[in-house]
C-alpha positions as CSV (number, residue, x, y, z in Angstrom):
1,M,3.3,5.8,22.6
2,L,2.2,4.3,25.9
3,E,3.6,0.9,24.8
4,L,0.5,-1.0,25.9
5,S,-0.1,-4.6,24.9
6,Q,-2.6,-5.6,22.1
7,A,-4.9,-7.1,24.7
8,I,-5.2,-3.8,26.6
9,A,-5.7,-1.8,23.3
10,S,-8.5,-4.3,22.3
11,T,-10.1,-4.0,25.7
12,A,-10.1,-0.2,25.4
13,Q,-11.7,-0.3,22.0
14,C,-14.3,-2.8,23.1
15,L,-15.1,-0.7,26.2
16,L,-15.5,2.4,24.1
17,Q,-17.9,0.6,21.7
18,R,-20.0,-0.9,24.5
19,F,-20.2,2.4,26.3
20,Y,-21.6,4.2,23.3
21,W,-24.2,1.5,22.7
22,R,-25.8,2.9,25.9
23,A,-24.6,6.5,26.0
24,S,-24.9,9.5,23.7
25,M,-21.9,11.2,22.0
26,C,-23.7,14.5,22.5
27,R,-23.5,14.0,26.2
28,H,-20.1,12.3,26.5
29,C,-17.1,13.7,24.6
30,P,-15.6,10.8,22.7
31,F,-12.1,12.2,23.2
32,K,-12.4,12.2,27.0
33,V,-14.2,8.8,27.0
34,A,-11.3,7.4,24.9
35,M,-8.8,8.7,27.6
36,A,-10.9,7.0,30.3
37,C,-11.1,3.8,28.3
38,V,-7.3,3.5,27.9
39,Y,-6.8,4.4,31.6
40,L,-9.3,1.9,32.8
41,S,-8.2,-0.9,30.5
42,A,-4.6,-0.5,31.6
43,K,-5.7,-0.9,35.2
44,V,-7.8,-3.9,34.4
45,G,-4.9,-5.5,32.5
46,E,-2.6,-4.8,35.4
47,D,-0.3,-2.7,33.3
48,Q,-1.3,0.8,34.5
49,R,0.4,3.9,33.2
50,A,1.1,7.1,35.1
51,F,-1.6,9.6,34.9
52,T,0.8,12.3,33.6
53,D,2.0,10.0,30.8
54,L,-1.6,9.3,29.7
55,L,-2.5,13.0,29.6
56,N,0.6,14.0,27.8
57,V,0.0,11.4,25.1
58,F,-3.5,12.5,24.4
59,H,-2.5,16.1,24.6
60,H,0.2,15.5,22.0
61,I,-2.4,13.7,19.8
62,C,-4.9,16.5,20.1
63,Q,-2.3,19.3,19.4
64,T,-0.8,17.4,16.5
65,R,-4.1,17.0,14.8
66,R,-5.1,20.6,15.4
67,R,-1.8,21.7,13.9
68,R,-2.4,19.5,10.8
69,A,-5.8,21.2,10.5
70,G,-4.0,24.6,10.2
71,E,-4.3,25.9,13.8
72,L,-1.3,27.6,15.4
73,V,-0.9,25.5,18.5
74,S,2.1,24.3,20.5
75,V,3.0,20.6,20.7
76,E,5.1,20.9,23.8
77,A,4.4,18.7,26.8
78,L,1.3,19.4,28.9
79,P,2.1,21.5,31.9
80,V,1.5,19.5,35.0
81,H,-1.3,20.9,37.1
82,G,-2.0,23.5,34.5
83,P,-5.6,24.4,33.5
84,R,-6.0,21.7,30.8
85,Y,-4.2,19.1,32.9
86,T,-6.6,19.7,35.8
87,R,-9.7,19.7,33.7
88,W,-8.8,16.6,31.7
89,A,-7.8,14.7,34.9
90,E,-11.2,15.5,36.5
91,A,-12.9,14.5,33.3
92,I,-11.2,11.1,33.2
93,T,-12.2,10.4,36.7
94,V,-15.8,11.2,36.0
95,K,-15.8,9.3,32.7
96,E,-14.3,6.3,34.4
97,R,-17.2,6.2,36.8
98,W,-19.6,6.4,33.9
99,L,-17.8,3.5,32.1
100,L,-18.1,1.3,35.2
101,K,-21.7,2.2,35.7
102,E,-22.8,1.5,32.0
103,T,-20.8,-1.7,31.8
104,G,-22.1,-3.0,35.2
105,F,-18.5,-3.3,36.5
106,L,-18.0,-6.4,34.2
107,L,-14.6,-5.5,32.9
108,Y,-12.5,-8.6,33.5
109,A,-14.7,-10.5,31.1
110,L,-13.6,-8.2,28.3
111,L,-10.0,-9.4,28.6
112,D,-11.1,-12.9,27.6
113,S,-13.4,-11.9,24.8
114,H,-11.0,-10.7,22.1
115,P,-11.1,-12.4,18.7
116,H,-7.3,-12.1,18.3
117,K,-6.7,-15.2,20.5
118,Y,-8.8,-17.4,18.1
119,V,-7.1,-16.4,14.8
120,L,-3.7,-18.2,15.4
121,H,-5.5,-21.3,16.7
122,M,-7.8,-21.4,13.6
123,V,-5.1,-20.9,11.1
124,H,-2.8,-23.5,12.8
125,A,-5.6,-26.0,12.9
126,L,-6.4,-25.5,9.2
127,S,-2.7,-25.8,8.2
128,S,-2.0,-28.9,10.4
129,D,-3.3,-31.1,7.6
130,D,-2.0,-28.9,4.8
131,A,-5.6,-27.8,4.1
132,L,-4.4,-24.3,3.1
133,D,-1.8,-25.3,0.5
134,G,-3.5,-28.2,-1.1
135,G,-1.4,-30.8,0.7
136,Q,1.8,-29.7,-0.9
137,K,5.0,-29.6,1.1
138,Q,6.7,-27.0,-1.0
139,G,7.3,-23.6,0.5
140,R,7.1,-24.8,4.1
141,M,9.1,-22.8,6.6
142,K,9.8,-23.2,10.3
143,V,8.8,-20.5,12.7
144,D,9.4,-20.3,16.4
145,A,5.8,-20.9,17.7
146,G,5.8,-23.8,19.9
147,N,8.0,-25.8,17.6
148,A,5.1,-25.9,15.1
149,R,5.7,-26.1,11.3
150,V,3.7,-23.5,9.6
151,S,3.5,-22.9,5.8
152,A,4.3,-19.6,4.3
153,V,0.7,-19.5,3.1
154,S,-0.6,-20.0,6.6
155,L,1.8,-17.3,8.0
156,R,0.6,-14.7,5.5
157,L,-3.1,-15.7,6.2
158,A,-2.6,-15.3,9.9
159,Q,-0.9,-11.9,9.5
160,R,-3.6,-10.6,7.3
161,A,-6.4,-11.8,9.5
162,W,-4.7,-10.2,12.5
163,A,-4.5,-6.9,10.7
164,C,-8.2,-7.2,9.7
165,L,-9.1,-7.6,13.4
166,N,-7.1,-4.5,14.3
167,D,-9.0,-2.5,11.7
168,L,-12.4,-4.0,12.7
169,Q,-11.9,-2.5,16.2
170,R,-13.2,0.7,14.6
171,T,-16.6,-0.9,14.3
172,D,-19.1,-2.1,16.8
173,L,-18.8,-5.8,15.8
174,C,-17.4,-6.6,19.2
175,V,-20.8,-5.8,20.7
176,R,-23.0,-7.5,18.1
177,V,-21.0,-10.7,17.2
178,P,-19.2,-13.3,19.3
179,A,-15.4,-13.1,19.3
180,N,-14.9,-16.5,17.7
181,E,-17.2,-15.6,14.8
182,I,-15.4,-12.3,14.3
183,A,-12.1,-14.2,14.1
184,A,-13.6,-16.7,11.6
185,G,-14.9,-13.9,9.5
186,A,-11.4,-12.2,9.4
187,V,-9.8,-15.5,8.4
188,E,-12.4,-16.1,5.7
189,F,-12.0,-12.5,4.3
190,S,-8.2,-12.8,4.3
191,A,-8.4,-16.2,2.6
192,V,-10.6,-14.9,-0.2
193,E,-8.4,-11.9,-0.6
194,Q,-5.3,-14.0,-0.9
195,G,-6.9,-16.7,-3.1
196,V,-6.6,-19.4,-0.4
197,A,-9.3,-22.1,-0.6
198,L,-10.8,-23.1,2.7
199,P,-12.5,-26.4,3.4
200,N,-16.3,-26.6,3.2
201,A,-18.1,-25.7,6.5
202,W,-14.7,-25.2,8.1
203,E,-16.1,-22.9,10.7
204,Q,-18.2,-25.7,12.2
205,V,-15.0,-27.3,13.5
206,F,-14.6,-24.4,15.9
207,G,-18.1,-24.6,17.2
208,I,-19.7,-22.1,14.9
209,T,-23.0,-23.6,13.8
210,E,-24.5,-20.5,12.1
211,R,-22.8,-18.3,9.6
212,G,-24.6,-15.1,10.5
213,G,-21.8,-13.6,12.5
214,V,-19.1,-14.8,10.0
215,D,-21.0,-13.2,7.1
216,A,-21.6,-10.0,9.0
217,T,-17.8,-9.8,9.8
218,V,-16.9,-10.3,6.2
219,A,-19.4,-7.7,5.0
220,A,-18.2,-5.2,7.7
221,T,-14.6,-5.7,6.7
222,R,-15.4,-5.1,3.0
223,Q,-17.4,-2.0,3.8
224,L,-14.7,-0.7,6.1
225,Y,-12.0,-1.0,3.4
226,K,-14.3,0.4,0.8
227,E,-14.9,3.5,2.9
228,A,-11.2,3.9,3.6
229,Q,-10.4,3.8,-0.1
230,A,-13.2,6.2,-1.0
231,F,-12.0,8.6,1.7
232,A,-8.4,8.5,0.4
233,A,-9.6,9.0,-3.1
234,A,-11.7,12.0,-2.1
235,E,-8.7,13.5,-0.2
236,A,-6.6,13.1,-3.4
237,G,-9.2,14.8,-5.4
238,E,-10.1,11.7,-7.4
239,S,-13.7,11.3,-8.4
240,S,-13.4,7.6,-8.9
241,F,-10.9,4.8,-8.6
242,S,-10.5,1.4,-10.3
243,S,-12.8,-1.2,-8.9
244,S,-10.3,-3.9,-10.0
245,S,-7.6,-2.7,-7.6
246,S,-6.4,-5.3,-5.2
247,S,-7.6,-4.9,-1.6
248,S,-4.1,-5.7,-0.4
249,S,-3.0,-2.3,-1.8
250,L,-5.7,-0.4,0.1
251,P,-4.5,2.9,1.7
252,R,-4.0,3.2,5.4
253,F,-6.8,4.6,7.5
254,H,-6.7,8.2,8.3
255,W,-7.2,9.5,11.8
256,L,-10.4,11.4,12.3
257,S,-10.5,14.7,14.1
258,P,-10.7,14.1,17.9
259,W,-13.9,16.2,18.0
260,P,-15.6,16.7,14.6
261,G,-17.0,20.2,13.9
262,K,-20.7,19.4,14.2
263,L,-20.3,17.3,17.4
264,R,-18.0,19.9,18.8
265,E,-20.8,22.4,18.6
266,L,-22.9,20.0,20.7
267,S,-20.2,19.4,23.2
268,C,-21.9,21.9,25.6
269,G,-24.2,18.9,26.3
270,D,-21.2,17.1,27.9
271,T,-22.7,17.8,31.4
272,D,-20.0,16.1,33.4
273,G,-16.8,17.2,31.6
274,G,-17.2,20.4,29.6
275,H,-15.7,21.0,26.2
276,L,-12.8,19.1,24.8
277,I,-10.9,22.3,24.4
278,D,-11.9,24.7,27.1
279,S,-12.0,28.3,26.0
280,N,-10.5,29.5,29.2
281,D,-7.3,27.4,28.8
282,E,-6.7,28.0,25.1
283,A,-4.3,30.9,25.9
284,A,-2.3,28.7,28.2
285,Q,-1.7,26.1,25.5
C-alpha cells in the first residue's frame, strides 16, 4: 500500500530480525517495531513516505485483522492528531531510536546485503552455457534483460527462487547466513522442486566454499513451507494431508495477528511505548 521497493521491504525485514536478536518481544511491541522498521528503511533508502500515510496503512492493517477476528471495529482512516495517531507517532520515534542503538547505526550496509541481488546473477551464469536445460536449444525465449537470452527453464527457476527469498524474510536467516549463501540455497531448493539438475559443486563458482549456509537455507525453506501447509490444513479442519502433494501447490501464507493473545498480555512490559491498542483510545476508534 505504501508502494515501496523490494530493497526497502527487505531492509525493513532484516532490520526487524536483527533488532529482535538483541531485544525482547516482551519489552518491545512487534507491531510498533515493524512500523519503525518500515519508516527507518524508507529513510535509509531515500524513498521516505509521509508519516500520516505510514500510520494510516498500519492502522488499516490492524483494524482489518481485528475485524476478521470478529471484533466490531471501524476501518476508516486514522484521525490525524487523534489519540491513537499521537501515541503511535510517539512510539515510532522511540522505537526508531532503539533500532539505531541496537544496530549501531550501521543501516546503509543493510541495503547491500540482500540475497535478491545474487539470484538473477546466479541463474544467468548457470544458464549461459545451457547448464540448466542440458545444452538443448529448444524452448529458448528472449527477454528484455540486458539483451540476454534466457531459457524458459531459467526464467521459471529465477522466479521461484525470488519468491522463496521473499518467504524466507519471515525467518532470521538474514542474521545467521551470508546473503550469497541464502541466494544459493533458494536457487538449489527451487531447482530440486522443479526437477532441474544443477552442476556438481556449482556454488563454488560464486565463492561459496562451504555448504553450511546453503544447506541451512534449504532446510529452513522446507520447514517454512511445511509449517504453512500444516497451518492451512489445521484451519480447514483437516487432520492430515497428502505428503506427496507438490510443493508448488503450497497454500499462501496467512498473516498472523499483529499482537498474539499471550504476548498481548505481556505488552505492559513495553516500557517505552505502551500497549498496541491503548484502552483509553478504544472508544475513539
